[in-house]
Each structure stands twice: as structure tokens, then as C-alpha cells.
A tleap script that builds the chain and sets N, CA, C and O, in Angstrom:
source leaprc.protein.ff14SB
mol = sequence {
  NMET ALA SER CYS TRP SER VAL VAL GLY VAL
  CYS PRO SER GLY ALA ASP LEU PHE ARG PRO
  VAL LEU ALA TRP LEU LEU PHE SER VAL TRP
  VAL ALA LEU THR ALA SER SER PHE HIE SER
  PHE ARG ARG VAL HIE THR SER ILE VAL PRO
  SER ARG PRO ALA THR ALA LEU VAL ILE THR
  GLY PRO TYR ARG PHE THR ARG ASN PRO LEU
  TYR LEU ALA LEU ALA LEU LEU THR VAL ALA
  PHE GLY LEU PHE PHE ASN THR TRP TRP PRO
  ILE LEU LEU LEU ILE PRO THR LEU MET VAL
  VAL GLN HIE PHE ILE ILE ALA ARG GLU GLU
  GLY TYR LEU ARG HIE ARG PHE GLY VAL GLU
  TYR ASP ALA TYR THR ARG ARG VAL ARG ARG
  TRP CLEU
}
set mol.1.N position { -8.416 -70.306 -19.254 }
set mol.1.CA position { -8.492 -70.600 -17.848 }
set mol.1.C position { -9.871 -70.254 -17.289 }
set mol.1.O position { -10.412 -70.995 -16.468 }
set mol.2.N position { -10.437 -69.139 -17.729 }
set mol.2.CA position { -11.764 -68.748 -17.257 }
set mol.2.C position { -12.805 -69.787 -17.639 }
set mol.2.O position { -13.740 -70.051 -16.882 }
set mol.3.N position { -12.633 -70.387 -18.842 }
set mol.3.CA position { -13.605 -71.410 -19.250 }
set mol.3.C position { -13.499 -72.635 -18.348 }
set mol.3.O position { -14.510 -73.283 -18.077 }
set mol.4.N position { -12.307 -72.963 -17.882 }
set mol.4.CA position { -12.145 -74.091 -16.958 }
set mol.4.C position { -12.821 -73.780 -15.627 }
set mol.4.O position { -13.470 -74.649 -15.044 }
set mol.5.N position { -12.676 -72.563 -15.147 }
set mol.5.CA position { -13.321 -72.180 -13.894 }
set mol.5.C position { -14.838 -72.306 -14.016 }
set mol.5.O position { -15.520 -72.718 -13.078 }
set mol.6.N position { -15.347 -71.943 -15.190 }
set mol.6.CA position { -16.787 -72.036 -15.405 }
set mol.6.C position { -17.247 -73.492 -15.391 }
set mol.6.O position { -18.307 -73.805 -14.850 }
set mol.7.N position { -16.461 -74.367 -15.978 }
set mol.7.CA position { -16.819 -75.786 -16.042 }
set mol.7.C position { -16.845 -76.399 -14.649 }
set mol.7.O position { -17.732 -77.198 -14.348 }
set mol.8.N position { -15.904 -76.048 -13.805 }
set mol.8.CA position { -15.854 -76.633 -12.464 }
set mol.8.C position { -16.684 -75.841 -11.456 }
set mol.8.O position { -16.737 -76.209 -10.282 }
set mol.9.N position { -17.322 -74.780 -11.885 }
set mol.9.CA position { -18.225 -74.042 -11.011 }
set mol.9.C position { -17.578 -72.952 -10.183 }
set mol.9.O position { -18.239 -72.361 -9.329 }
set mol.10.N position { -16.300 -72.666 -10.412 }
set mol.10.CA position { -15.644 -71.603 -9.657 }
set mol.10.C position { -16.096 -70.240 -10.160 }
set mol.10.O position { -16.297 -69.314 -9.375 }
set mol.11.N position { -16.251 -70.126 -11.447 }
set mol.11.CA position { -16.659 -68.874 -12.073 }
set mol.11.C position { -18.084 -69.053 -12.602 }
set mol.11.O position { -18.329 -69.972 -13.383 }
set mol.12.N position { -19.019 -68.209 -12.201 }
set mol.12.CA position { -20.398 -68.380 -12.666 }
set mol.12.C position { -20.528 -68.178 -14.167 }
set mol.12.O position { -19.783 -67.403 -14.767 }
set mol.13.N position { -21.483 -68.884 -14.769 }
set mol.13.CA position { -21.730 -68.740 -16.204 }
set mol.13.C position { -22.439 -67.418 -16.477 }
set mol.13.O position { -22.861 -66.730 -15.548 }
set mol.14.N position { -22.568 -67.068 -17.757 }
set mol.14.CA position { -23.218 -65.818 -18.138 }
set mol.14.C position { -24.647 -65.719 -17.641 }
set mol.14.O position { -25.072 -64.661 -17.175 }
set mol.15.N position { -25.403 -66.826 -17.736 }
set mol.15.CA position { -26.800 -66.818 -17.279 }
set mol.15.C position { -26.881 -66.605 -15.775 }
set mol.15.O position { -27.785 -65.927 -15.286 }
set mol.16.N position { -25.937 -67.186 -15.042 }
set mol.16.CA position { -25.930 -67.021 -13.592 }
set mol.16.C position { -25.614 -65.587 -13.190 }
set mol.16.O position { -26.062 -65.121 -12.142 }
set mol.17.N position { -24.853 -64.893 -14.010 }
set mol.17.CA position { -24.542 -63.490 -13.728 }
set mol.17.C position { -25.677 -62.566 -14.157 }
set mol.17.O position { -25.921 -61.542 -13.519 }
set mol.18.N position { -26.369 -62.924 -15.234 }
set mol.18.CA position { -27.408 -62.064 -15.789 }
set mol.18.C position { -28.560 -61.856 -14.811 }
set mol.18.O position { -29.019 -60.729 -14.626 }
set mol.19.N position { -29.028 -62.930 -14.187 }
set mol.19.CA position { -30.169 -62.856 -13.287 }
set mol.19.C position { -29.959 -61.877 -12.138 }
set mol.19.O position { -30.782 -60.978 -11.966 }
set mol.20.N position { -28.900 -62.006 -11.344 }
set mol.20.CA position { -28.733 -61.059 -10.238 }
set mol.20.C position { -28.448 -59.631 -10.707 }
set mol.20.O position { -28.846 -58.672 -10.045 }
set mol.21.N position { -27.770 -59.485 -11.829 }
set mol.21.CA position { -27.514 -58.135 -12.353 }
set mol.21.C position { -28.834 -57.480 -12.743 }
set mol.21.O position { -29.073 -56.318 -12.414 }
set mol.22.N position { -29.692 -58.219 -13.440 }
set mol.22.CA position { -31.003 -57.684 -13.808 }
set mol.22.C position { -31.839 -57.412 -12.557 }
set mol.22.O position { -32.556 -56.413 -12.493 }
set mol.23.N position { -31.748 -58.293 -11.572 }
set mol.23.CA position { -32.482 -58.093 -10.316 }
set mol.23.C position { -32.041 -56.801 -9.636 }
set mol.23.O position { -32.881 -56.026 -9.180 }
set mol.24.N position { -30.732 -56.563 -9.563 }
set mol.24.CA position { -30.238 -55.331 -8.940 }
set mol.24.C position { -30.619 -54.103 -9.756 }
set mol.24.O position { -30.897 -53.044 -9.192 }
set mol.25.N position { -30.635 -54.235 -11.070 }
set mol.25.CA position { -31.064 -53.126 -11.923 }
set mol.25.C position { -32.531 -52.787 -11.648 }
set mol.25.O position { -32.873 -51.617 -11.474 }
set mol.26.N position { -33.392 -53.796 -11.609 }
set mol.26.CA position { -34.810 -53.564 -11.315 }
set mol.26.C position { -35.001 -53.010 -9.908 }
set mol.26.O position { -35.858 -52.154 -9.687 }
set mol.27.N position { -34.209 -53.495 -8.958 }
set mol.27.CA position { -34.269 -52.967 -7.595 }
set mol.27.C position { -33.892 -51.487 -7.578 }
set mol.27.O position { -34.523 -50.690 -6.884 }
set mol.28.N position { -32.872 -51.126 -8.335 }
set mol.28.CA position { -32.448 -49.720 -8.417 }
set mol.28.C position { -33.532 -48.847 -9.033 }
set mol.28.O position { -33.762 -47.724 -8.584 }
set mol.29.N position { -34.199 -49.365 -10.062 }
set mol.29.CA position { -35.310 -48.627 -10.674 }
set mol.29.C position { -36.439 -48.474 -9.661 }
set mol.29.O position { -37.073 -47.421 -9.594 }
set mol.30.N position { -36.697 -49.520 -8.868 }
set mol.30.CA position { -37.719 -49.446 -7.820 }
set mol.30.C position { -37.400 -48.323 -6.839 }
set mol.30.O position { -38.272 -47.520 -6.507 }
set mol.31.N position { -36.157 -48.267 -6.377 }
set mol.31.CA position { -35.755 -47.224 -5.430 }
set mol.31.C position { -35.970 -45.842 -6.043 }
set mol.31.O position { -36.563 -44.967 -5.412 }
set mol.32.N position { -35.492 -45.647 -7.261 }
set mol.32.CA position { -35.604 -44.337 -7.918 }
set mol.32.C position { -37.059 -43.954 -8.165 }
set mol.32.O position { -37.448 -42.812 -7.919 }
set mol.33.N position { -37.856 -44.885 -8.641 }
set mol.33.CA position { -39.260 -44.608 -8.946 }
set mol.33.C position { -40.050 -44.311 -7.676 }
set mol.33.O position { -40.881 -43.403 -7.657 }
set mol.34.N position { -39.793 -45.064 -6.630 }
set mol.34.CA position { -40.487 -44.845 -5.360 }
set mol.34.C position { -40.087 -43.506 -4.748 }
set mol.34.O position { -40.949 -42.739 -4.319 }
set mol.35.N position { -38.801 -43.223 -4.706 }
set mol.35.CA position { -38.335 -41.953 -4.140 }
set mol.35.C position { -38.870 -40.770 -4.931 }
set mol.35.O position { -39.303 -39.776 -4.348 }
set mol.36.N position { -38.844 -40.870 -6.236 }
set mol.36.CA position { -39.341 -39.791 -7.087 }
set mol.36.C position { -40.845 -39.589 -6.905 }
set mol.36.O position { -41.322 -38.454 -6.908 }
set mol.37.N position { -41.585 -40.672 -6.749 }
set mol.37.CA position { -43.032 -40.577 -6.524 }
set mol.37.C position { -43.333 -39.882 -5.201 }
set mol.37.O position { -44.182 -38.992 -5.147 }
set mol.38.N position { -42.648 -40.280 -4.140 }
set mol.38.CA position { -42.844 -39.640 -2.839 }
set mol.38.C position { -42.479 -38.158 -2.905 }
set mol.38.O position { -43.171 -37.312 -2.339 }
set mol.39.N position { -41.392 -37.857 -3.599 }
set mol.39.CA position { -40.969 -36.463 -3.749 }
set mol.39.C position { -42.038 -35.646 -4.485 }
set mol.39.O position { -42.282 -34.489 -4.140 }
set mol.40.N position { -42.668 -36.239 -5.486 }
set mol.40.CA position { -43.718 -35.545 -6.236 }
set mol.40.C position { -44.897 -35.204 -5.331 }
set mol.40.O position { -45.483 -34.130 -5.464 }
set mol.41.N position { -45.251 -36.096 -4.420 }
set mol.41.CA position { -46.325 -35.812 -3.464 }
set mol.41.C position { -45.928 -34.677 -2.525 }
set mol.41.O position { -46.723 -33.776 -2.258 }
set mol.42.N position { -44.698 -34.725 -2.028 }
set mol.42.CA position { -44.230 -33.678 -1.110 }
set mol.42.C position { -44.188 -32.316 -1.780 }
set mol.42.O position { -44.495 -31.300 -1.157 }
set mol.43.N position { -43.811 -32.298 -3.045 }
set mol.43.CA position { -43.667 -31.039 -3.769 }
set mol.43.C position { -44.995 -30.283 -3.885 }
set mol.43.O position { -45.007 -29.052 -3.867 }
set mol.44.N position { -46.106 -31.006 -4.003 }
set mol.44.CA position { -47.414 -30.335 -4.118 }
set mol.44.C position { -48.170 -30.333 -2.786 }
set mol.44.O position { -49.338 -29.948 -2.732 }
set mol.45.N position { -47.507 -30.759 -1.726 }
set mol.45.CA position { -48.057 -30.711 -0.364 }
set mol.45.C position { -49.377 -31.459 -0.229 }
set mol.45.O position { -50.342 -30.931 0.323 }
set mol.46.N position { -49.418 -32.674 -0.727 }
set mol.46.CA position { -50.594 -33.525 -0.555 }
set mol.46.C position { -50.159 -34.849 0.059 }
set mol.46.O position { -48.993 -35.234 -0.027 }
set mol.47.N position { -51.095 -35.527 0.669 }
set mol.47.CA position { -50.782 -36.767 1.373 }
set mol.47.C position { -50.737 -37.956 0.417 }
set mol.47.O position { -51.510 -38.044 -0.537 }
set mol.48.N position { -49.821 -38.851 0.699 }
set mol.48.CA position { -49.743 -40.093 -0.059 }
set mol.48.C position { -50.598 -41.175 0.601 }
set mol.48.O position { -50.838 -42.229 0.011 }
set mol.49.N position { -51.051 -40.914 1.811 }
set mol.49.CA position { -51.867 -41.865 2.565 }
set mol.49.C position { -53.280 -41.889 1.979 }
set mol.49.O position { -53.951 -40.857 1.959 }
set mol.50.N position { -53.745 -43.052 1.500 }
set mol.50.CA position { -55.050 -43.113 0.829 }
set mol.50.C position { -56.234 -42.688 1.697 }
set mol.50.O position { -57.238 -42.213 1.166 }
set mol.51.N position { -56.140 -42.846 3.007 }
set mol.51.CA position { -57.266 -42.494 3.876 }
set mol.51.C position { -57.370 -40.988 4.134 }
set mol.51.O position { -58.361 -40.526 4.699 }
set mol.52.N position { -56.370 -40.231 3.730 }
set mol.52.CA position { -56.413 -38.770 3.890 }
set mol.52.C position { -56.837 -38.131 2.577 }
set mol.52.O position { -56.501 -38.635 1.505 }
set mol.53.N position { -57.573 -37.025 2.650 }
set mol.53.CA position { -58.037 -36.388 1.406 }
set mol.53.C position { -56.882 -35.800 0.596 }
set mol.53.O position { -55.923 -35.262 1.149 }
set mol.54.N position { -56.998 -35.915 -0.709 }
set mol.54.CA position { -56.002 -35.324 -1.611 }
set mol.54.C position { -56.281 -33.832 -1.720 }
set mol.54.O position { -57.425 -33.414 -1.903 }
set mol.55.N position { -55.234 -33.040 -1.606 }
set mol.55.CA position { -55.394 -31.588 -1.724 }
set mol.55.C position { -54.907 -31.078 -3.067 }
set mol.55.O position { -55.180 -29.936 -3.437 }
set mol.56.N position { -54.186 -31.921 -3.799 }
set mol.56.CA position { -53.680 -31.533 -5.120 }
set mol.56.C position { -53.528 -32.788 -5.966 }
set mol.56.O position { -53.307 -33.882 -5.447 }
set mol.57.N position { -53.648 -32.613 -7.262 }
set mol.57.CA position { -53.448 -33.706 -8.206 }
set mol.57.C position { -51.964 -33.762 -8.561 }
set mol.57.O position { -51.395 -32.773 -9.024 }
set mol.58.N position { -51.346 -34.906 -8.347 }
set mol.58.CA position { -49.917 -35.070 -8.622 }
set mol.58.C position { -49.753 -35.480 -10.083 }
set mol.58.O position { -50.186 -36.558 -10.491 }
set mol.59.N position { -49.119 -34.599 -10.864 }
set mol.59.CA position { -48.934 -34.870 -12.302 }
set mol.59.C position { -47.490 -34.625 -12.742 }
set mol.59.O position { -47.202 -34.565 -13.937 }
set mol.60.N position { -46.588 -34.485 -11.773 }
set mol.60.CA position { -45.178 -34.247 -12.086 }
set mol.60.C position { -44.357 -35.493 -11.748 }
set mol.60.O position { -44.885 -36.481 -11.238 }
set mol.61.N position { -43.062 -35.425 -12.040 }
set mol.61.CA position { -42.185 -36.561 -11.762 }
set mol.61.C position { -42.617 -37.764 -12.580 }
set mol.61.O position { -42.955 -37.620 -13.755 }
set mol.62.N position { -42.613 -38.953 -11.978 }
set mol.62.CA position { -42.997 -40.147 -12.729 }
set mol.62.C position { -44.473 -40.150 -13.123 }
set mol.62.O position { -44.880 -40.910 -14.001 }
set mol.63.N position { -45.268 -39.310 -12.480 }
set mol.63.CA position { -46.697 -39.220 -12.808 }
set mol.63.C position { -46.924 -38.579 -14.175 }
set mol.63.O position { -48.055 -38.544 -14.660 }
set mol.64.N position { -45.877 -38.080 -14.793 }
set mol.64.CA position { -45.983 -37.590 -16.175 }
set mol.64.C position { -46.060 -38.747 -17.160 }
set mol.64.O position { -46.558 -38.579 -18.273 }
set mol.65.N position { -45.570 -39.925 -16.762 }
set mol.65.CA position { -45.465 -41.072 -17.665 }
set mol.65.C position { -46.435 -42.203 -17.334 }
set mol.65.O position { -46.825 -42.966 -18.218 }
set mol.66.N position { -46.818 -42.312 -16.081 }
set mol.66.CA position { -47.727 -43.365 -15.632 }
set mol.66.C position { -48.566 -42.831 -14.480 }
set mol.66.O position { -48.068 -42.096 -13.627 }
set mol.67.N position { -49.843 -43.205 -14.460 }
set mol.67.CA position { -50.707 -42.743 -13.376 }
set mol.67.C position { -50.482 -43.547 -12.100 }
set mol.67.O position { -50.970 -43.167 -11.036 }
set mol.68.N position { -49.761 -44.636 -12.195 }
set mol.68.CA position { -49.559 -45.514 -11.037 }
set mol.68.C position { -48.096 -45.906 -10.850 }
set mol.68.O position { -47.778 -47.095 -10.873 }
set mol.69.N position { -47.205 -44.943 -10.667 }
set mol.69.CA position { -45.790 -45.310 -10.557 }
set mol.69.C position { -45.463 -46.151 -9.325 }
set mol.69.O position { -44.536 -46.960 -9.364 }
set mol.70.N position { -46.201 -45.975 -8.239 }
set mol.70.CA position { -45.899 -46.772 -7.051 }
set mol.70.C position { -46.313 -48.232 -7.232 }
set mol.70.O position { -45.605 -49.131 -6.777 }
set mol.71.N position { -47.432 -48.479 -7.880 }
set mol.71.CA position { -47.820 -49.865 -8.177 }
set mol.71.C position { -46.863 -50.467 -9.205 }
set mol.71.O position { -46.503 -51.641 -9.110 }
set mol.72.N position { -46.458 -49.675 -10.173 }
set mol.72.CA position { -45.480 -50.131 -11.158 }
set mol.72.C position { -44.159 -50.476 -10.465 }
set mol.72.O position { -43.528 -51.485 -10.783 }
set mol.73.N position { -43.750 -49.631 -9.519 }
set mol.73.CA position { -42.515 -49.881 -8.772 }
set mol.73.C position { -42.608 -51.187 -7.990 }
set mol.73.O position { -41.648 -51.957 -7.955 }
set mol.74.N position { -43.755 -51.442 -7.364 }
set mol.74.CA position { -43.918 -52.704 -6.631 }
set mol.74.C position { -43.879 -53.909 -7.564 }
set mol.74.O position { -43.365 -54.965 -7.194 }
set mol.75.N position { -44.416 -53.757 -8.767 }
set mol.75.CA position { -44.345 -54.841 -9.752 }
set mol.75.C position { -42.888 -55.112 -10.128 }
set mol.75.O position { -42.474 -56.267 -10.227 }
set mol.76.N position { -42.117 -54.052 -10.336 }
set mol.76.CA position { -40.693 -54.221 -10.658 }
set mol.76.C position { -39.942 -54.876 -9.509 }
set mol.76.O position { -39.072 -55.718 -9.731 }
set mol.77.N position { -40.276 -54.491 -8.286 }
set mol.77.CA position { -39.637 -55.086 -7.113 }
set mol.77.C position { -39.967 -56.579 -7.020 }
set mol.77.O position { -39.106 -57.386 -6.668 }
set mol.78.N position { -41.194 -56.939 -7.331 }
set mol.78.CA position { -41.601 -58.345 -7.317 }
set mol.78.C position { -40.786 -59.159 -8.320 }
set mol.78.O position { -40.312 -60.249 -8.000 }
set mol.79.N position { -40.626 -58.632 -9.524 }
set mol.79.CA position { -39.821 -59.314 -10.542 }
set mol.79.C position { -38.365 -59.398 -10.081 }
set mol.79.O position { -37.714 -60.426 -10.267 }
set mol.80.N position { -37.857 -58.327 -9.485 }
set mol.80.CA position { -36.474 -58.323 -8.992 }
set mol.80.C position { -36.260 -59.421 -7.953 }
set mol.80.O position { -35.263 -60.140 -8.013 }
set mol.81.N position { -37.182 -59.557 -7.006 }
set mol.81.CA position { -37.057 -60.610 -5.996 }
set mol.81.C position { -37.108 -61.997 -6.628 }
set mol.81.O position { -36.339 -62.883 -6.257 }
set mol.82.N position { -38.017 -62.183 -7.583 }
set mol.82.CA position { -38.094 -63.472 -8.265 }
set mol.82.C position { -36.789 -63.825 -8.953 }
set mol.82.O position { -36.319 -64.960 -8.867 }
set mol.83.N position { -36.207 -62.852 -9.636 }
set mol.83.CA position { -34.933 -63.090 -10.319 }
set mol.83.C position { -33.800 -63.317 -9.325 }
set mol.83.O position { -32.997 -64.235 -9.488 }
set mol.84.N position { -33.742 -62.485 -8.305 }
set mol.84.CA position { -32.645 -62.566 -7.345 }
set mol.84.C position { -32.642 -63.906 -6.609 }
set mol.84.O position { -31.588 -64.505 -6.400 }
set mol.85.N position { -33.831 -64.369 -6.221 }
set mol.85.CA position { -33.924 -65.623 -5.475 }
set mol.85.C position { -34.175 -66.832 -6.376 }
set mol.85.O position { -34.414 -67.940 -5.896 }
set mol.86.N position { -34.118 -66.601 -7.692 }
set mol.86.CA position { -34.234 -67.667 -8.686 }
set mol.86.C position { -35.510 -68.493 -8.503 }
set mol.86.O position { -35.482 -69.723 -8.484 }
set mol.87.N position { -36.623 -67.779 -8.370 }
set mol.87.CA position { -37.916 -68.437 -8.274 }
set mol.87.C position { -38.917 -67.700 -9.159 }
set mol.87.O position { -38.899 -66.472 -9.249 }
set mol.88.N position { -39.781 -68.460 -9.803 }
set mol.88.CA position { -40.748 -67.864 -10.726 }
set mol.88.C position { -42.090 -67.582 -10.071 }
set mol.88.O position { -42.939 -66.936 -10.685 }
set mol.89.N position { -42.312 -68.043 -8.842 }
set mol.89.CA position { -43.609 -67.860 -8.210 }
set mol.89.C position { -44.028 -66.395 -8.107 }
set mol.89.O position { -45.160 -66.072 -8.468 }
set mol.90.N position { -43.181 -65.508 -7.639 }
set mol.90.CA position { -43.619 -64.103 -7.568 }
set mol.90.C position { -43.976 -63.538 -8.943 }
set mol.90.O position { -44.924 -62.765 -9.082 }
set mol.91.N position { -43.210 -63.929 -9.943 }
set mol.91.CA position { -43.440 -63.412 -11.294 }
set mol.91.C position { -44.735 -63.991 -11.866 }
set mol.91.O position { -45.504 -63.275 -12.507 }
set mol.92.N position { -44.976 -65.276 -11.638 }
set mol.92.CA position { -46.205 -65.905 -12.133 }
set mol.92.C position { -47.449 -65.336 -11.454 }
set mol.92.O position { -48.498 -65.211 -12.087 }
set mol.93.N position { -47.340 -64.995 -10.190 }
set mol.93.CA position { -48.483 -64.458 -9.453 }
set mol.93.C position { -48.676 -62.959 -9.665 }
set mol.93.O position { -49.687 -62.397 -9.244 }
set mol.94.N position { -47.722 -62.318 -10.309 }
set mol.94.CA position { -47.781 -60.866 -10.479 }
set mol.94.C position { -48.978 -60.424 -11.314 }
set mol.94.O position { -49.684 -59.493 -10.925 }
set mol.95.N position { -49.220 -61.062 -12.440 }
set mol.95.CA position { -50.317 -60.644 -13.326 }
set mol.95.C position { -51.674 -60.752 -12.623 }
set mol.95.O position { -52.428 -59.779 -12.628 }
set mol.96.N position { -52.016 -61.903 -12.014 }
set mol.96.CA position { -53.302 -61.935 -11.313 }
set mol.96.C position { -53.373 -60.936 -10.157 }
set mol.96.O position { -54.428 -60.359 -9.895 }
set mol.97.N position { -52.257 -60.736 -9.473 }
set mol.97.CA position { -52.237 -59.764 -8.380 }
set mol.97.C position { -52.506 -58.360 -8.900 }
set mol.97.O position { -53.289 -57.618 -8.308 }
set mol.98.N position { -51.859 -57.991 -10.007 }
set mol.98.CA position { -52.077 -56.661 -10.580 }
set mol.98.C position { -53.509 -56.499 -11.078 }
set mol.98.O position { -54.063 -55.402 -11.018 }
set mol.99.N position { -54.109 -57.573 -11.565 }
set mol.99.CA position { -55.509 -57.501 -11.996 }
set mol.99.C position { -56.424 -57.209 -10.804 }
set mol.99.O position { -57.357 -56.413 -10.913 }
set mol.100.N position { -56.156 -57.848 -9.682 }
set mol.100.CA position { -56.937 -57.593 -8.466 }
set mol.100.C position { -56.707 -56.162 -7.987 }
set mol.100.O position { -57.660 -55.463 -7.642 }
set mol.101.N position { -55.457 -55.724 -7.963 }
set mol.101.CA position { -55.137 -54.350 -7.547 }
set mol.101.C position { -55.845 -53.346 -8.449 }
set mol.101.O position { -56.416 -52.369 -7.965 }
set mol.102.N position { -55.809 -53.582 -9.747 }
set mol.102.CA position { -56.443 -52.645 -10.674 }
set mol.102.C position { -57.956 -52.605 -10.468 }
set mol.102.O position { -58.559 -51.532 -10.482 }
set mol.103.N position { -58.563 -53.769 -10.278 }
set mol.103.CA position { -60.021 -53.831 -10.157 }
set mol.103.C position { -60.521 -53.274 -8.820 }
set mol.103.O position { -61.516 -52.550 -8.786 }
set mol.104.N position { -59.837 -53.606 -7.724 }
set mol.104.CA position { -60.346 -53.250 -6.404 }
set mol.104.C position { -59.721 -51.998 -5.795 }
set mol.104.O position { -60.361 -51.334 -4.978 }
set mol.105.N position { -58.510 -51.664 -6.166 }
set mol.105.CA position { -57.842 -50.517 -5.537 }
set mol.105.C position { -57.741 -49.342 -6.498 }
set mol.105.O position { -58.213 -48.245 -6.198 }
set mol.106.N position { -57.127 -49.572 -7.646 }
set mol.106.CA position { -56.916 -48.473 -8.591 }
set mol.106.C position { -58.244 -47.901 -9.073 }
set mol.106.O position { -58.385 -46.683 -9.181 }
set mol.107.N position { -59.216 -48.753 -9.364 }
set mol.107.CA position { -60.520 -48.259 -9.833 }
set mol.107.C position { -61.159 -47.350 -8.784 }
set mol.107.O position { -61.740 -46.320 -9.123 }
set mol.108.N position { -61.051 -47.729 -7.522 }
set mol.108.CA position { -61.601 -46.899 -6.443 }
set mol.108.C position { -60.836 -45.578 -6.316 }
set mol.108.O position { -61.436 -44.514 -6.163 }
set mol.109.N position { -59.505 -45.661 -6.382 }
set mol.109.CA position { -58.704 -44.436 -6.302 }
set mol.109.C position { -59.018 -43.497 -7.463 }
set mol.109.O position { -59.147 -42.288 -7.273 }
set mol.110.N position { -59.139 -44.056 -8.661 }
set mol.110.CA position { -59.436 -43.218 -9.826 }
set mol.110.C position { -60.826 -42.596 -9.723 }
set mol.110.O position { -61.026 -41.450 -10.124 }
set mol.111.N position { -61.782 -43.347 -9.188 }
set mol.111.CA position { -63.120 -42.793 -8.976 }
set mol.111.C position { -63.086 -41.619 -8.014 }
set mol.111.O position { -63.738 -40.600 -8.241 }
set mol.112.N position { -62.320 -41.767 -6.938 }
set mol.112.CA position { -62.179 -40.678 -5.969 }
set mol.112.C position { -61.533 -39.456 -6.622 }
set mol.112.O position { -62.017 -38.335 -6.465 }
set mol.113.N position { -60.443 -39.676 -7.351 }
set mol.113.CA position { -59.740 -38.557 -7.985 }
set mol.113.C position { -60.614 -37.879 -9.033 }
set mol.113.O position { -60.576 -36.656 -9.168 }
set mol.114.N position { -61.391 -38.643 -9.766 }
set mol.114.CA position { -62.299 -38.070 -10.768 }
set mol.114.C position { -63.355 -37.203 -10.079 }
set mol.114.O position { -63.679 -36.113 -10.550 }
set mol.115.N position { -63.884 -37.695 -8.967 }
set mol.115.CA position { -64.879 -36.928 -8.210 }
set mol.115.C position { -64.254 -35.669 -7.600 }
set mol.115.O position { -64.858 -34.597 -7.614 }
set mol.116.N position { -63.048 -35.813 -7.069 }
set mol.116.CA position { -62.377 -34.704 -6.359 }
set mol.116.C position { -61.872 -33.626 -7.309 }
set mol.116.O position { -61.999 -32.437 -7.014 }
set mol.117.N position { -61.290 -34.029 -8.468 }
set mol.117.CA position { -60.627 -33.067 -9.347 }
set mol.117.C position { -61.326 -32.864 -10.688 }
set mol.117.O position { -60.936 -31.984 -11.455 }
set mol.118.N position { -62.338 -33.654 -10.981 }
set mol.118.CA position { -63.190 -33.451 -12.151 }
set mol.118.C position { -62.470 -33.373 -13.479 }
set mol.118.O position { -61.746 -34.289 -13.867 }
set mol.119.N position { -62.681 -32.253 -14.177 }
set mol.119.CA position { -62.157 -32.054 -15.532 }
set mol.119.C position { -60.632 -32.143 -15.559 }
set mol.119.O position { -60.054 -32.666 -16.512 }
set mol.120.N position { -59.988 -31.636 -14.522 }
set mol.120.CA position { -58.522 -31.679 -14.458 }
set mol.120.C position { -58.028 -33.131 -14.467 }
set mol.120.O position { -57.062 -33.454 -15.158 }
set mol.121.N position { -58.690 -34.000 -13.702 }
set mol.121.CA position { -58.291 -35.404 -13.676 }
set mol.121.C position { -58.614 -36.091 -15.001 }
set mol.121.O position { -57.824 -36.898 -15.490 }
set mol.122.N position { -59.761 -35.775 -15.578 }
set mol.122.CA position { -60.120 -36.357 -16.878 }
set mol.122.C position { -59.090 -36.001 -17.946 }
set mol.122.O position { -58.711 -36.849 -18.754 }
set mol.123.N position { -58.639 -34.751 -17.951 }
set mol.123.CA position { -57.610 -34.328 -18.910 }
set mol.123.C position { -56.308 -35.095 -18.659 }
set mol.123.O position { -55.630 -35.506 -19.601 }
set mol.124.N position { -55.971 -35.281 -17.394 }
set mol.124.CA position { -54.767 -36.022 -17.030 }
set mol.124.C position { -54.854 -37.466 -17.526 }
set mol.124.O position { -53.876 -37.991 -18.060 }
set mol.125.N position { -56.010 -38.114 -17.359 }
set mol.125.CA position { -56.145 -39.513 -17.794 }
set mol.125.C position { -56.082 -39.643 -19.314 }
set mol.125.O position { -55.702 -40.694 -19.830 }
set mol.126.N position { -56.443 -38.603 -20.019 }
set mol.126.CA position { -56.319 -38.645 -21.484 }
set mol.126.C position { -54.859 -38.491 -21.921 }
set mol.126.O position { -54.468 -39.003 -22.970 }
set mol.127.N position { -54.061 -37.793 -21.128 }
set mol.127.CA position { -52.645 -37.560 -21.462 }
set mol.127.C position { -51.727 -38.695 -21.019 }
set mol.127.O position { -50.740 -38.999 -21.688 }
set mol.128.N position { -52.056 -39.322 -19.888 }
set mol.128.CA position { -51.130 -40.272 -19.252 }
set mol.128.C position { -51.818 -41.630 -19.102 }
set mol.128.O position { -52.949 -41.728 -18.626 }
set mol.129.N position { -51.107 -42.660 -19.517 }
set mol.129.CA position { -51.653 -44.019 -19.432 }
set mol.129.C position { -51.655 -44.512 -17.987 }
set mol.129.O position { -50.922 -44.006 -17.138 }
set mol.130.N position { -52.489 -45.501 -17.735 }
set mol.130.CA position { -52.602 -46.056 -16.385 }
set mol.130.C position { -51.298 -46.732 -15.960 }
set mol.130.O position { -50.854 -46.551 -14.827 }
set mol.131.N position { -50.686 -47.500 -16.843 }
set mol.131.CA position { -49.451 -48.206 -16.486 }
set mol.131.C position { -48.263 -47.618 -17.238 }
set mol.131.O position { -47.473 -46.886 -16.642 }
set mol.132.N position { -48.116 -47.905 -18.492 }
set mol.132.CA position { -46.990 -47.356 -19.270 }
set mol.132.C position { -47.450 -46.956 -20.650 }
set mol.132.O position { -46.650 -46.474 -21.453 }
savepdb mol mol.pdb
quit
């Protein structure tokens, strides 16, 4: 009977179920990664706002695994939206967007952190990859 429902469109096929489930999973990872990243900033009492000076180097929480968990979280959210709304445009534009972010934003942030924290930041960059 379930196969008949699938044929007439009453019951979604496996592929139709996979996309939104994966989208919700990625959305959940985005929420957890973003919340954990913000919590890591609060724990060391430094600002997450780029225009304010950093008072401490954040190396706990998700920053133990990636130097850019918030950018990674936004990438996951972009893929989640593409899957959820069944469109490939956000996913196709993600790679060039991340290249621009890395070249113009992350490079500047890393330069600032290297200048501000010196040897401590250099040691951190040797231990933790930029993305994953």
C-alpha cells in the first residue's frame, strides 16, 4: 500500500525525504556550532564584534577543531537552505563566496590576530586548521 501511495504522490519518495532531513540536520549543526562559538567568546570575556579589539585568543569549544567555526557554520546554513528549498544556486555560489571571504576577511582577521597575539597565535595556527 505504501508503494501505491508513493506512485500517486501521497507518500513522498526516499529522495524527497532525504533532502529536508539533511537540511534540518545541517541547520541543527549550524545552531549548535554558532551557539558554541558565541559561548567560547563569552567564556574568555572577549568581543565577537570585529571592530572591537580582541582581549583574548579563543581556542576552546569549536575553535579547537577549526579556526573559523562561524564561517563554517554559515557555509553549512547555506547548504541547508539550498537543500531545503530544492535549489542549487546557494550551493554553487558557496565556493566562490568562501574564496572571497577567505581572501578579504579571514586573511585580514588572521593578520590582526597574529599581530595582537604573536607566538601564541602562531602556535594555534600550527595546531588547528583554518577550516577542517
